Residue frames relative to the residue before (quaternion, step in Angstrom):
aa qw qx qy qz dx dy dz
M 1.0000 0.0000 0.0000 0.0000 0.00 0.00 0.00
T 0.2685 -0.7519 0.5849 0.1432 3.55 -0.95 0.92
T 0.1195 -0.7531 0.6427 0.0741 3.54 -1.03 0.85
V 0.2294 0.7835 -0.5391 0.2071 3.58 -0.58 1.12
R 0.2259 -0.7125 0.6442 0.1623 3.51 -1.28 0.60
I 0.0991 -0.8224 0.5601 0.0026 3.57 -0.76 1.05
C 0.2129 -0.7349 0.6310 0.1283 3.54 -1.00 0.91
F 0.1723 -0.7491 0.6342 0.0833 3.55 -0.89 1.04
V 0.0883 -0.8373 0.5387 -0.0292 3.55 -0.40 1.28
G 0.4274 0.7118 -0.4854 0.2739 3.57 -0.80 0.95
D 0.6884 -0.4733 0.3898 0.3876 3.51 -1.17 -0.77
S 0.8178 -0.2534 0.1714 0.4874 3.59 -1.18 -0.53
L 0.6388 0.5218 -0.3395 0.4521 3.59 1.13 -0.48
I 0.5733 0.4895 -0.3756 0.5391 3.55 1.34 -0.06
V 0.6234 0.5524 -0.3339 0.4414 3.58 0.96 -0.88
G 0.3676 -0.7160 0.5066 0.3090 3.57 0.92 -0.98
T 0.1401 0.8142 -0.5465 0.1371 3.57 1.05 0.72
N 0.7964 0.2285 -0.2500 0.5011 3.57 -0.96 1.05
D 0.5691 0.5352 -0.4048 0.4753 3.60 1.24 0.06
Y 0.1717 -0.8303 0.5240 0.0805 3.56 -0.22 1.25
E 0.5137 0.5343 -0.4582 0.4905 3.52 1.25 0.55
F 0.3186 -0.8186 0.4325 0.2031 3.56 1.41 -0.11
T 0.5250 0.6026 -0.4447 0.4044 3.56 0.94 0.89
G 0.2109 -0.7847 0.5513 0.1893 3.60 1.07 -0.64
W 0.6875 -0.4696 0.3151 0.4555 3.58 -1.17 -0.24
P 0.5938 0.5448 -0.4060 0.4311 3.69 1.00 -0.44
G 0.6578 0.5166 -0.3162 0.4477 3.59 0.94 -0.83
R 0.6468 0.5134 -0.3167 0.4667 3.55 1.02 -0.77
L 0.6247 0.5191 -0.3406 0.4735 3.58 1.04 -0.69
A 0.6504 0.5179 -0.3170 0.4564 3.58 0.94 -0.88
Q 0.6393 0.5244 -0.3271 0.4575 3.58 0.97 -0.82
R 0.6571 0.5242 -0.3031 0.4490 3.56 0.95 -0.93
E 0.7253 0.4389 -0.2642 0.4600 3.59 0.78 -1.00
T 0.6072 0.5370 -0.3524 0.4678 3.59 1.10 -0.61
A 0.6506 0.5137 -0.3120 0.4642 3.56 0.98 -0.85
A 0.6657 0.4889 -0.2932 0.4815 3.58 1.19 -0.55
G 0.6458 -0.5746 0.3000 0.4035 3.57 1.30 0.10
H 0.5296 0.6304 -0.4138 0.3884 3.58 1.26 0.12
D 0.3795 -0.6925 0.5690 0.2297 3.54 -1.24 0.60
I 0.1488 0.8177 -0.5291 0.1710 3.56 0.02 1.31
S 0.0812 -0.7527 0.6522 0.0385 3.53 -1.03 0.91
I 0.1040 -0.8084 0.5763 0.0596 3.58 -0.90 0.83
Y 0.1705 -0.7342 0.6485 0.1068 3.50 -1.30 0.60
N 0.2202 -0.7780 0.5773 0.1138 3.56 -0.64 1.14
L 0.0250 -0.8271 0.5587 -0.0554 3.54 -0.39 1.30
G 0.3086 0.7413 -0.5249 0.2824 3.52 0.93 0.97
I 0.0770 -0.7638 0.6388 0.0510 3.56 -1.14 0.69
R 0.4966 -0.6838 0.4491 0.2899 3.54 -0.75 1.06
A 0.8483 0.1712 -0.1797 0.4677 3.53 -1.13 0.93
D 0.4307 0.7082 -0.4706 0.3025 3.61 1.20 0.10
T 0.2643 -0.7220 0.6233 0.1426 3.51 -1.12 0.87
S 0.7077 -0.4536 0.3134 0.4419 3.56 -1.26 0.14
D 0.6529 0.5120 -0.3421 0.4411 3.61 0.96 -0.69
L 0.6386 0.5046 -0.3279 0.4796 3.60 1.07 -0.65
I 0.6437 0.5104 -0.3164 0.4744 3.58 1.02 -0.77
A 0.6416 0.5430 -0.3254 0.4332 3.57 0.95 -0.86
A 0.6666 0.5246 -0.2987 0.4373 3.57 1.08 -0.71
R 0.8008 0.3388 -0.1489 0.4710 3.60 1.11 -0.51
W 0.5670 0.6811 -0.3925 0.2461 3.57 1.02 -0.74
R 0.6756 0.5213 -0.3330 0.4012 3.61 0.80 -0.91
A 0.6721 0.4926 -0.3066 0.4600 3.59 0.86 -0.91
E 0.6660 0.5043 -0.3086 0.4549 3.58 0.96 -0.83
C 0.7038 0.4643 -0.2694 0.4652 3.57 0.98 -0.80
E 0.6220 0.5754 -0.3562 0.3939 3.60 0.97 -0.77
V 0.6917 0.4677 -0.3000 0.4613 3.60 0.93 -0.78
R 0.6978 0.4584 -0.2640 0.4830 3.59 1.23 -0.34
L 0.7626 0.3059 -0.1597 0.5472 3.57 1.21 -0.46
P 0.0831 -0.8165 0.5705 0.0297 3.60 0.29 1.21
D 0.6006 -0.6250 0.3712 0.3331 3.54 -1.02 0.78
F 0.6399 0.5445 -0.3462 0.4173 3.61 1.12 -0.47
H 0.7160 0.3727 -0.2395 0.5395 3.61 1.26 -0.11
P 0.5400 -0.6177 0.4435 0.3607 3.63 -0.94 0.74
G 0.0305 0.8110 -0.5806 0.0652 3.56 -0.80 1.03
A 0.0637 -0.7910 0.6083 0.0159 3.55 -1.23 0.49
L 0.3042 -0.7524 0.5677 0.1380 3.54 -1.34 0.41
V 0.0376 -0.7490 0.6607 0.0341 3.54 -1.16 0.78
F 0.1198 -0.7966 0.5917 0.0298 3.56 -0.72 1.13
S 0.1266 0.7585 -0.6369 0.0543 3.55 -1.15 0.67
Y 0.2617 0.7483 -0.5524 0.2576 3.56 -0.55 1.20
G 0.4653 0.7177 -0.4652 0.2281 3.57 -1.28 -0.10
V 0.5631 0.6064 -0.3970 0.3971 3.59 1.08 -0.62
N 0.6936 0.4788 -0.2786 0.4605 3.58 0.93 -0.89
D 0.5501 0.6055 -0.4005 0.4128 3.59 1.12 -0.53
M 0.7586 0.4147 -0.1934 0.4638 3.55 0.91 -1.00
A 0.4793 0.6596 -0.4474 0.3675 3.60 1.24 0.05
I 0.3307 -0.7143 0.5800 0.2097 3.55 -1.14 0.67
L 0.0026 0.7731 -0.6317 0.0569 3.53 -0.85 1.10
D 0.8388 -0.0210 -0.0343 0.5430 3.56 -0.76 1.08
G 0.7433 -0.4566 0.2201 0.4366 3.54 0.96 0.92
K 0.7233 0.3869 -0.2369 0.5206 3.61 1.25 0.02
I 0.4926 -0.6067 0.5269 0.3340 3.55 -1.17 0.65
R 0.5193 -0.6932 0.3969 0.3038 3.56 -0.72 1.06
V 0.7747 -0.0128 0.0093 0.6321 3.60 0.97 -0.83
P 0.3545 -0.7574 0.5032 0.2178 3.63 -0.30 1.18
L 0.6929 -0.5285 0.3041 0.3848 3.54 -1.14 0.70
A 0.6791 0.4936 -0.3105 0.4458 3.59 0.78 -0.96
R 0.6663 0.4895 -0.2997 0.4760 3.58 0.98 -0.81
S 0.6231 0.5390 -0.3399 0.4535 3.59 1.00 -0.77
L 0.6664 0.4907 -0.2985 0.4754 3.58 0.99 -0.80
E 0.6166 0.5427 -0.3379 0.4594 3.58 1.04 -0.73
I 0.6648 0.4926 -0.2924 0.4795 3.56 0.94 -0.93
A 0.6650 0.5164 -0.3040 0.4458 3.56 0.90 -0.96
R 0.6249 0.5488 -0.3455 0.4348 3.57 0.94 -0.80
A 0.7002 0.4609 -0.2720 0.4726 3.58 0.83 -0.97
M 0.6982 0.4880 -0.2810 0.4421 3.58 0.83 -1.00
M 0.7152 0.4499 -0.2736 0.4596 3.57 0.79 -0.95
S 0.6010 0.5406 -0.3617 0.4645 3.60 1.10 -0.58
E 0.6561 0.5025 -0.3090 0.4707 3.57 0.95 -0.87
A 0.6496 0.5245 -0.3157 0.4507 3.56 0.93 -0.90
Q 0.6788 0.5080 -0.2862 0.4464 3.56 0.85 -0.98
D 0.6570 0.5123 -0.3049 0.4614 3.57 1.06 -0.72
W 0.7035 0.4738 -0.2529 0.4654 3.57 1.23 -0.48
K 0.8105 -0.0261 0.0850 0.5789 3.58 0.76 -1.07
P 0.6277 -0.4746 0.4251 0.4473 3.59 -1.25 0.22
T 0.0719 -0.8394 0.5358 -0.0556 3.56 -0.69 1.15
L 0.0771 -0.7554 0.6494 0.0402 3.52 -1.11 0.86
W 0.2024 -0.7741 0.5938 0.0842 3.54 -1.14 0.73
V 0.1158 -0.7906 0.6011 0.0179 3.56 -0.65 1.20
G 0.4137 -0.7606 0.4509 0.2170 3.56 -0.64 1.12
P 0.6428 -0.5441 0.3824 0.3802 3.58 -1.29 0.32
Q 0.4264 -0.7199 0.5067 0.2079 3.54 -1.22 0.62
P 0.5758 -0.5836 0.4351 0.3723 3.60 -1.18 0.44
C 0.2853 -0.7091 0.6118 0.2037 3.54 -1.28 0.49
D 0.4892 -0.6025 0.5173 0.3607 3.57 -1.32 -0.24
D 0.3470 -0.7753 0.4918 0.1916 3.57 -0.27 1.27
D 0.6422 0.5661 -0.3263 0.4009 3.59 1.06 -0.72
Q 0.7130 0.4321 -0.2578 0.4883 3.61 1.22 -0.35
Q 0.4744 0.6620 -0.4505 0.3658 3.58 1.18 0.44
P 0.5482 -0.1405 -0.8218 -0.0669 1.55 -2.24 1.17
F 0.4685 -0.6313 0.5397 0.3011 3.50 -1.34 0.34
R 0.2322 -0.7890 0.5584 0.1089 3.57 -0.68 1.10
A 0.1935 -0.8297 0.5198 0.0627 3.54 -0.34 1.30
G 0.7769 -0.1585 0.1323 0.5949 3.57 1.18 -0.41
A 0.7581 -0.3667 0.2627 0.4709 3.53 -1.30 -0.04
G 0.8606 0.0556 -0.0694 0.5015 3.56 -0.61 1.16
I 0.6505 0.4850 -0.3193 0.4896 3.60 1.25 0.13
E 0.0799 0.7949 -0.5923 0.1045 3.56 -0.58 1.20
Y 0.1545 -0.7602 0.6266 0.0741 3.52 -0.98 0.95
N 0.1860 -0.7514 0.6207 0.1248 3.54 -1.07 0.78
F 0.1142 -0.7833 0.6107 0.0231 3.54 -0.56 1.23
A 0.0287 -0.7980 0.6019 0.0100 3.59 -1.13 0.56
C 0.5084 -0.6843 0.4364 0.2878 3.55 -0.86 1.00
N 0.6344 0.5483 -0.3653 0.4042 3.61 0.92 -0.72
R 0.6604 0.4865 -0.3190 0.4748 3.59 1.00 -0.74
T 0.6499 0.5086 -0.3201 0.4652 3.59 0.99 -0.78
A 0.6228 0.5384 -0.3382 0.4559 3.59 1.03 -0.75
E 0.6510 0.5097 -0.3127 0.4676 3.57 0.97 -0.84
L 0.6553 0.5056 -0.3101 0.4677 3.58 0.97 -0.85
S 0.6499 0.5254 -0.3250 0.4426 3.58 0.89 -0.90
A 0.6595 0.5002 -0.3113 0.4668 3.59 0.94 -0.84
A 0.6582 0.4974 -0.3072 0.4743 3.58 1.02 -0.79
Y 0.6205 0.5239 -0.3357 0.4773 3.59 1.03 -0.74
A 0.6434 0.5326 -0.3281 0.4413 3.59 0.93 -0.88
E 0.6546 0.5040 -0.3087 0.4714 3.58 0.98 -0.82
L 0.6461 0.5084 -0.3155 0.4739 3.57 0.99 -0.82
A 0.6405 0.5302 -0.3237 0.4515 3.57 0.95 -0.85
R 0.6324 0.5180 -0.3320 0.4707 3.60 1.01 -0.77
E 0.6438 0.5252 -0.3172 0.4571 3.55 0.98 -0.84
L 0.7388 0.4100 -0.2148 0.4899 3.57 0.99 -0.87
S 0.3659 -0.7457 0.4679 0.3017 3.59 1.32 -0.19
I 0.4118 0.6553 -0.5050 0.3821 3.54 0.96 1.01
P 0.4701 -0.6691 0.4814 0.3155 3.62 -0.76 0.89
Y 0.0533 -0.8029 0.5930 -0.0291 3.58 -0.82 1.07
L 0.1876 -0.7741 0.5978 0.0907 3.55 -0.90 0.96
D 0.2542 -0.7507 0.5960 0.1288 3.56 -0.62 1.18
L 0.1127 -0.7964 0.5931 0.0339 3.56 -0.43 1.23
F 0.5740 0.6350 -0.3912 0.3379 3.56 1.05 -0.71
T 0.6940 0.5146 -0.2997 0.4047 3.59 0.73 -1.05
P 0.7333 0.4024 -0.2820 0.4700 3.65 0.67 -0.89
L 0.6667 0.5012 -0.3263 0.4448 3.61 0.96 -0.73
A 0.6345 0.5316 -0.3360 0.4492 3.60 1.01 -0.74
A 0.7064 0.4485 -0.2537 0.4853 3.58 1.14 -0.59
D 0.6321 0.5435 -0.3105 0.4568 3.58 1.31 -0.14
S 0.3742 -0.7556 0.4912 0.2185 3.60 -0.46 1.16
N 0.5883 0.5775 -0.3749 0.4239 3.59 1.13 -0.48
W 0.5994 0.5797 -0.3642 0.4148 3.59 1.11 -0.64
I 0.6896 0.4728 -0.2960 0.4618 3.57 0.78 -0.97
Q 0.6063 0.5597 -0.3601 0.4354 3.60 1.08 -0.57
T 0.6177 0.5616 -0.3593 0.4170 3.59 1.11 -0.54
F 0.6307 0.5203 -0.3349 0.4684 3.60 1.29 -0.17
R 0.5102 0.7068 -0.4135 0.2629 3.59 1.15 -0.51
S 0.7446 0.2663 -0.1905 0.5817 3.57 1.13 -0.59
G 0.5785 0.5693 -0.3686 0.4532 3.55 1.31 0.35
D 0.6408 -0.5628 0.3905 0.3465 3.56 -1.16 -0.58
G 0.6343 -0.5630 0.3291 0.4153 3.59 1.23 0.21
V 0.7308 0.3263 -0.2169 0.5589 3.57 1.26 -0.19
H 0.7806 0.2448 -0.1095 0.5645 3.56 0.97 -0.93
P 0.3486 -0.7362 0.5348 0.2248 3.61 -0.72 0.97
V 0.5100 -0.5636 0.5212 0.3881 3.53 -1.33 0.04
A 0.8114 -0.3207 0.1721 0.4574 3.57 -1.34 0.03
A 0.6393 0.5494 -0.3400 0.4170 3.60 0.93 -0.83
G 0.6325 0.5335 -0.3317 0.4530 3.58 1.08 -0.67
Y 0.6620 0.4873 -0.3088 0.4786 3.57 0.96 -0.81
A 0.6036 0.5398 -0.3534 0.4683 3.57 1.13 -0.60
M 0.6269 0.5310 -0.3338 0.4622 3.59 1.07 -0.72
I 0.6402 0.5088 -0.3271 0.4735 3.58 0.95 -0.85
A 0.6467 0.5302 -0.3215 0.4442 3.57 0.90 -0.92
E 0.6386 0.5270 -0.3308 0.4528 3.60 0.99 -0.78
H 0.6518 0.5084 -0.3219 0.4616 3.57 0.95 -0.83
V 0.6841 0.4758 -0.2947 0.4677 3.58 0.88 -0.91
A 0.6570 0.5431 -0.3174 0.4155 3.58 0.91 -0.92
G 0.7357 0.4109 -0.2325 0.4857 3.57 1.08 -0.65
W 0.4673 0.6920 -0.4217 0.3534 3.56 1.34 -0.05
N 0.5316 -0.6649 0.4194 0.3153 3.59 -0.79 0.97
A 0.6601 0.5188 -0.3217 0.4377 3.59 0.95 -0.82
W 0.6448 0.4857 -0.3152 0.4989 3.59 1.06 -0.69
R 0.6637 0.5175 -0.3086 0.4433 3.57 0.88 -0.91
A 0.6006 0.5824 -0.3615 0.4116 3.58 1.08 -0.63
W 0.6099 0.5495 -0.3542 0.4479 3.58 1.15 -0.50
F 0.7875 0.3301 -0.1487 0.4988 3.58 1.10 -0.61
D 0.7698 0.3560 -0.1821 0.4976 3.60 1.04 -0.65
G 0.5014 0.6943 -0.4067 0.3181 3.57 1.28 -0.13
């Protein structure tokens, strides 16, 4: 049996926006591992619309109070979709800057606790722009997210951090795009979060935390 507290750090796709079961993919993973007999506590530290620079400014303080050194703790990061969104005619966090931030943040995380990195997910280009509020529109695009995911994967290899490419398998899965049909083009409904959970649950790096 594994005993561990895990902080899931990221944006609205960590939160589980549009999942009206209110578990997202972190909650589904916790349910699965608990049912298998593990003692797992999770902290969902997603904030809607957060980019990598916003996450970098807050993650350590938020995680430190939840993961005391006397208890086994771990970190799962997933972000990047918001970096590549266009707001007011500009990419929110250009690729080179996103990689610079990721290098510093993920290196620090890895030096502190066991760390996994889950890549960004595809959106539905046909439902853009995404209207976040009065006068606020984000334009997401799969091609920019695909480029970021590939760059993150290369950085993760360089840093020796386990990285799960979600973009490639989800973009090729017709069931994924269907999860947006009653959604908003960025956040899937519950079935989409269940798909993400399945990919993570079967990932060797995740399984090593529980089956090793």
